[in-house]
Every structure is written in C-alpha cells, then in structure tokens.
C-alpha positions in Angstrom: -3.6 69.1 77.2 -0.9 67.9 79.6 2.9 68.6 78.7 3.8 71.0 75.9 4.6 69.3 72.7 7.5 71.8 71.9 9.6 73.3 74.7 12.6 75.5 74.8 16.1 73.9 75.5 19.6 75.2 75.4 19.8 73.8 71.8 16.6 75.2 70.6 13.0 74.3 70.1 12.6 70.5 71.2 9.8 68.0 70.7 10.5 65.3 73.4 7.7 63.0 72.0 9.5 62.8 68.9 13.1 63.4 70.1 13.9 66.0 67.5 14.7 69.9 67.5 13.2 72.6 65.0 15.9 74.8 63.8 18.4 74.3 66.5 21.0 76.7 67.1 23.5 74.2 68.7 24.5 70.8 67.1 22.0 68.0 67.7 21.1 64.5 66.5 17.9 65.3 64.5 17.0 68.8 63.2 13.8 69.5 61.5 14.6 72.7 59.4 12.3 75.2 58.4 14.2 77.1 55.7 17.8 77.8 54.7 18.5 81.1 56.2 21.6 81.3 58.4 19.6 81.9 61.7 17.4 78.8 61.2 19.8 76.3 59.1 23.1 75.9 60.9 26.0 73.6 60.4 26.8 70.6 62.8 23.7 68.6 63.0 23.8 64.9 62.5 20.6 64.5 60.3 18.4 67.4 58.9 14.7 67.0 57.7 13.5 69.7 55.3 10.8 70.3 52.6 12.0 68.7 49.2 11.8 72.2 47.5 14.5 73.4 50.0 16.9 70.6 49.0 19.3 72.7 46.4 19.3 75.8 48.7 19.9 73.6 51.9 22.9 72.0 50.2 24.1 75.3 48.9 24.2 76.8 52.3 25.3 73.8 54.2 27.5 71.9 52.0 27.8 68.1 52.5 24.9 67.3 55.0 22.8 64.2 55.6 19.4 65.6 54.3 16.1 63.8 54.4 13.2 65.5 52.8 9.3 65.6 52.7 7.0 66.6 49.9 4.2 69.1 50.9 1.7 67.5 53.2 3.6 64.3 53.3 3.9 62.8 56.7 6.5 60.8 58.5 6.4 59.2 62.0 9.3 60.1 64.2 8.9 58.8 67.8 5.5 59.2 69.1 4.5 62.0 66.7 3.8 62.4 63.2 5.5 65.3 61.4 4.4 67.0 58.1 5.4 70.1 56.3 3.4 72.8 54.6 4.5 76.0 52.7 5.5 79.1 54.6 5.8 81.4 51.4 9.0 82.9 53.1 11.7 81.7 50.5 12.2 78.8 48.2 11.4 75.4 50.2 10.5 77.5 53.5 8.2 75.3 55.7 5.8 75.2 58.7 6.2 72.2 60.6 3.1 70.4 61.7 3.3 68.1 64.7 0.6 65.7 65.7 0.6 63.7 68.8 -2.2 61.8 70.5 -4.8 64.1 68.6 -3.1 67.4 69.6 -1.6 69.5 66.7 0.9 72.0 67.1 2.3 74.2 64.0 5.9 75.9 64.2 5.6 78.7 61.5 9.3 79.3 61.0 9.5 82.6 58.9 6.6 83.4 56.7 4.8 85.8 54.5 1.5 86.0 52.8 2.4 88.0 49.7 2.6 86.7 46.5 6.3 85.6 45.5 6.9 84.0 42.1 10.0 82.2 43.4 8.3 80.0 46.0 5.2 78.2 47.0 2.5 80.4 48.6 1.7 80.3 52.4 -0.8 77.5 53.2 -2.7 78.0 56.5 -2.8 74.9 58.9 -5.3 74.3 61.4 -3.9 73.6 64.9 -4.4 73.7 68.7 -1.1 75.8 69.4 0.7 78.0 66.8 4.1 79.1 67.1 4.5 82.1 65.2 7.4 84.6 64.3 6.8 88.2 64.9 9.6 89.8 63.0 7.3 92.8 62.0 4.9 92.5 64.8 3.9 96.1 64.9 0.8 97.9 63.4 3.1 100.2 61.6 4.4 97.6 59.5 1.9 97.3 56.4 3.3 96.2 53.1 2.0 97.6 49.6 1.5 95.4 46.8 4.6 93.8 45.1 3.6 95.3 41.7 3.9 98.8 43.0 7.1 98.1 44.7 8.5 96.5 41.6 7.6 99.5 39.5 9.2 101.8 42.1 12.5 99.7 41.5 12.2 99.7 37.8 11.6 103.4 37.8 14.6 104.2 39.9 16.7 101.9 37.8 15.5 103.7 34.6 16.2 107.2 35.8 19.6 106.2 37.2 20.3 104.6 33.8 19.2 107.7 31.8 21.8 109.6 33.9 24.5 107.1 33.4 24.5 105.9 36.8 24.5 102.2 38.1 21.6 101.2 40.3 22.9 99.3 43.4 20.3 97.4 45.4 21.3 95.9 48.5 19.2 92.9 49.5 19.6 89.6 51.4 21.2 87.1 49.0 18.8 84.2 49.7 15.2 84.8 48.9 15.1 88.5 48.5 17.4 89.1 45.5 15.6 86.1 43.6 12.4 87.5 44.5 13.3 90.9 42.9 14.8 89.5 39.7 11.8 87.2 39.1 9.4 90.1 40.1 10.9 92.7 37.6 10.9 89.9 34.9 7.1 89.3 35.4 6.3 92.9 35.3 8.4 93.3 32.2 10.5 95.8 33.8 14.2 94.8 33.0 15.6 98.2 32.0 19.2 96.9 31.1 21.5 94.2 32.4 21.4 92.7 36.0 24.6 92.4 37.7 24.8 90.1 40.9 27.3 89.8 43.6 28.9 86.3 44.0 26.7 85.5 47.1 23.8 86.2 44.9 25.1 84.1 42.1 25.8 81.2 44.2 21.9 81.3 45.4 20.8 81.8 41.9 22.3 78.6 40.7 20.7 76.8 43.5 17.2 78.4 42.6 17.6 77.4 38.9 18.7 73.9 39.6 15.3 73.7 41.6 13.4 74.9 38.6 12.8 78.6 39.6 12.8 80.9 36.4 15.1 84.0 36.9 16.2 86.3 34.3 19.9 86.4 33.0 22.2 87.9 35.3 26.1 88.5 35.0 29.1 89.1 37.3 30.9 92.3 37.3 33.6 91.0 35.1 31.2 89.8 32.5 29.4 93.1 32.5 32.6 95.1 32.1 33.4 93.1 28.9 30.3 93.5 27.3 29.8 95.9 24.6 27.5 98.9 25.2 28.3 99.3 28.8 24.6 100.0 29.9 24.1 101.2 33.2 23.2 97.9 35.3 21.0 97.1 38.3 23.3 95.6 40.8 22.1 93.3 43.4 24.3 92.8 46.4 24.1 91.8 50.1 24.2 94.4 52.8 27.9 93.4 53.6 28.9 94.8 50.2 28.1 98.4 51.0 31.2 100.5 51.0 33.4 97.5 49.6 35.9 97.9 46.8 33.5 95.4 44.9 31.0 98.2 44.4 33.7 100.8 43.4 33.8 99.0 40.0 30.4 100.5 38.8 31.8 104.0 39.0 28.9 106.4 39.7 26.0 104.8 41.3 23.0 105.2 43.4 22.5 103.2 46.4 19.5 101.6 47.8 18.1 99.0 50.2 15.2 96.6 49.8 13.7 95.7 53.5 11.0 95.8 55.5 13.1 98.0 57.9 12.7 100.7 55.2 9.1 101.1 56.4 10.6 103.0 59.7 11.5 106.6 59.4 15.0 107.4 59.6 16.3 103.9 58.5 17.4 105.0 55.1 19.2 108.0 56.6 21.1 105.8 59.0 22.5 103.7 56.4 23.2 106.7 54.0 21.1 105.4 51.3 19.6 107.2 48.3 16.6 105.1 48.1 14.7 102.6 50.5 12.2 100.0 49.1 9.9 98.4 51.6 10.0 94.8 50.6 10.1 92.1 53.2 9.9 88.3 53.0 8.0 88.3 56.4 4.4 89.0 57.2 3.4 92.5 58.3 1.0 93.1 61.0 -2.3 92.4 59.0 -0.5 89.2 57.7 0.4 88.0 61.1 -3.1 88.5 62.2 -4.6 86.8 59.3 -2.2 83.8 59.7 -3.1 83.4 63.4 -6.7 83.6 62.8 -6.6 81.3 60.0 -4.7 78.6 62.0 -7.8 78.4 64.4 -5.4 78.0 67.4 -6.7 78.8 70.8 -3.1 79.2 72.1 -0.4 81.2 70.2 3.4 81.3 71.2 5.2 84.3 69.8 8.8 84.3 69.0 11.7 86.5 67.5 10.5 90.1 66.8 7.9 92.2 68.5 6.5 89.6 70.7 5.0 91.8 73.4 2.6 93.7 71.1 1.2 90.7 69.5 0.9 88.8 72.9 -1.0 92.0 74.3 -3.2 92.2 71.0 -4.1 88.6 71.1 -4.6 88.5 75.0 -7.2 91.3 74.6 -9.2 89.3 72.0 -9.2 86.4 74.6 -6.4 84.1 72.9 -4.0 82.6 75.2 -0.5 84.0 74.2 2.8 84.4 75.6 6.3 85.0 74.4 9.2 82.7 73.8 12.6 84.2 73.4 14.9 82.6 70.7 18.0 83.0 68.9 16.5 83.5 65.5 17.2 86.8 63.9 14.2 87.6 61.9 14.8 89.8 58.8 18.0 91.2 60.2 19.4 87.8 60.9 18.4 86.1 57.7 22.0 86.6 56.1 25.4 86.0 58.0 26.3 89.5 57.0 23.0 91.0 58.4 22.8 93.9 60.6 20.3 94.1 63.2 18.5 97.5 63.0 17.8 99.4 66.2 14.0 99.1 65.7 14.0 95.4 66.8 15.1 91.9 66.1 17.8 89.7 67.4 21.2 89.0 66.0 21.5 85.6 64.9 24.2 83.5 66.6 27.1 82.5 64.0 27.5 79.0 62.8 29.1 76.7 65.2 31.2 74.5 62.8 32.5 75.7 59.4 32.5 72.6 57.1 29.2 71.3 57.5 30.2 68.0 59.3 28.8 67.1 62.5 31.0 67.1 65.6 32.6 63.7 66.5 30.4 63.3 69.6 27.3 63.3 67.2 29.0 61.2 64.6 29.5 58.4 67.2 25.8 58.4 68.3 23.5 55.7 67.3 21.6 56.4 64.0 18.6 58.8 64.0 16.3 58.1 61.3 13.5 60.5 60.3 12.2 57.8 57.9 12.0 60.1 54.9 14.1 59.9 51.6 17.8 60.6 52.3 19.8 62.9 50.1 23.6 62.9 51.1 26.0 64.7 48.7 28.8 67.0 48.4 27.8 70.6 47.4 29.5 73.7 46.4 31.1 75.9 49.3 28.2 77.2 51.5 26.8 80.5 50.5 27.6 82.0 53.6 31.2 82.0 52.7 30.4 83.4 49.3 28.6 86.3 50.9 31.7 87.6 52.6 33.7 88.0 49.4 34.2 91.1 47.9 35.0 90.2 44.5 
C-alpha cells in the first residue's frame, strides 16, 4: 500500500484519488455525506452525494442543495475510485462510505450503531483493508441494554406521571432519537396517551413520513391544549428546550433525557433531571469491537470520541491503529443545540453558511459530477433553524 486513500485536510476528510471530501466541515466542491446530523451534513458545498434513503432528511436539514443519491450497494466512479454506500444503522439514510482504488478498499463509517432501530436500515458490515471508525462511546463502561427494556422503562415513567397528572417531558435529539422513541413505543404497544412534539421534532417527523417511515400520531402543543380530555402527554423536545417558556405550557411535569451519556454517574444530576434513559444512536463498546472485527480491516483509524482507549485496545491485539482528530461532535454534536458533556466528545463547529447555497467561489467553479442521479429542489427551511424555536 502506498499513499493513504483518505487524508485529513483543513476542509475535512479528503480522497485525493477521487477528488472528493467525506462529511467536510468547510465548503467544498464535492461532498459525500454519511448522514444528515449537523456535525456531518453542513451547508455550503457545491454538490452532495448521499444515500437515497437520506434524501428527505437532507433536504429538511439543508434546504435547496444539489443532491445526488445512491441506492445501497450501488457504485459510482469518481476520478480513479469507485464509491458505494452501505447502511450504518445510525439514523434514517445513514451510510458507511466504501472507497475502492486499484484493489485497495477503505470504509469510512460515519456514525453507526448495531442495535435494532425500526426507523432505519440496520448496520451492514463491509469488508475492507482500512476502517475509519467513530468512537463516541469508546470506553468499556458504555454498554447498552436491549431497546425493549428501555422502551418499557420510558412507558412506565410516562404512565406513572400520567396517573399523577404530570406531563412527561423527554429531551432527545430531534433527528433520529425522537423518531426512534416514537416508533419504539408504538412497536411495543406502549403508547400511554397523546404524544406532543416540539417544532424541531415535527419537521423531522414530516421528513421521515415522506420517506415512508411509520410513526405514531403526534401533535403540537396548541392542538394538545385544544383537545378534549387533556390527558397528560409524552412531550418530545430537543435539549435546547430545557428551561424554555415553551415547556411551561405543560404545567406540572417530570423532566428526563434519553442519551448514551446517561450511562455515566452524575450526568443526570448535572442536568437537574428527574430521570435519565440510556439510549444512544451510536455503538457501545461491544458494538464498536464487533463492527471493527467484522470489517476484517488490518488497519483502523479512530475518530471523534475516546480514540485513545480504542487505539490502545486494538494495538494490544496486534491491529495497526491510530487516532485522527476531526471536527465531528459524536452524540453531543449531533444537533445544533447539543451540549458537549464533560465525559468526552468534541463540540461541532457551526454551519458555515445559513441559506444552503454554495459560496460564489464554488458556484463559479467547473461542474463536478458524481455520476449518480441528481435531485435539486427547494425544501422547507432547515430543521436546524426550527430547533432553535421555543414555540
């Protein structure tokens, strides 16, 4: 093997042989985007390539962009490499990027999880020579329980609060986590009353439904207040809504947070929460190890999270591993309103432009085709903006 297929440049992860970036954090000509979270999908690029299942959420998040898509396993030639996308199991349309060049194969994982999620395609191991993996929860302490158990805990908390006339306010990331909770409760037949969603969650719900994902009926706070009966609801809102006037509309309530960070002692206390539910859209320690082993990679590059722990563990097992610091934010950086906990993780950089249009310098550049189907259209305002609303 000679030169690395993927290297770090100021704009982000770059494949020189193909002339494209993967999840770049600064505006570029060609961007392959693994998923629509704000720390990976940013505005300002001239052309985007993503999985077909991500189309609706990409438009909901980024507005009017030049988006080309690939179906799972479909490949496209770009420069001297062949690109294909495989499910990452993180959120709807999340992808691993497979890059093949002269018989050498690299896979960039993006964010991923191995747990079952009714709202997205399950993680699919991809054999490769070099695997670039996230490490958001890359410590042995992070081990997730089965989803069914967590959904039962949420349902019981909701039912107990309702019996005492309290609303159940569950803070969760608006893209991915909120939809997973809604679908999980419905699958478990654990809907104890009405579900009320914040505007940021409602915008993403609409994109998921447009993509064909079944979600239970949810309403806004105004519709809930007008409805007869006034049953105590389950309220799903982004972390930025904590302490906002919007939440005061529900009267007496119990506050909880659904996140992998709730696995750490003291995380609930620091946020002044009544409950903490351990639920993450990232792989836990066993999941990370399983994914790395399934890749068959002889070299592993570890990004965003607890890189040192994984590098040390893999090195002790005879696998060539090293860390690569990026601007991805892991679970805490998944939302524009996310707060980086003290246990680890990097704060995501803010979007570099606000309207989803490429800077003039890139618009004047020569065309940069990926070679896949193009979908350019106007969309609803990006959900990042909605996530900052309090009404």
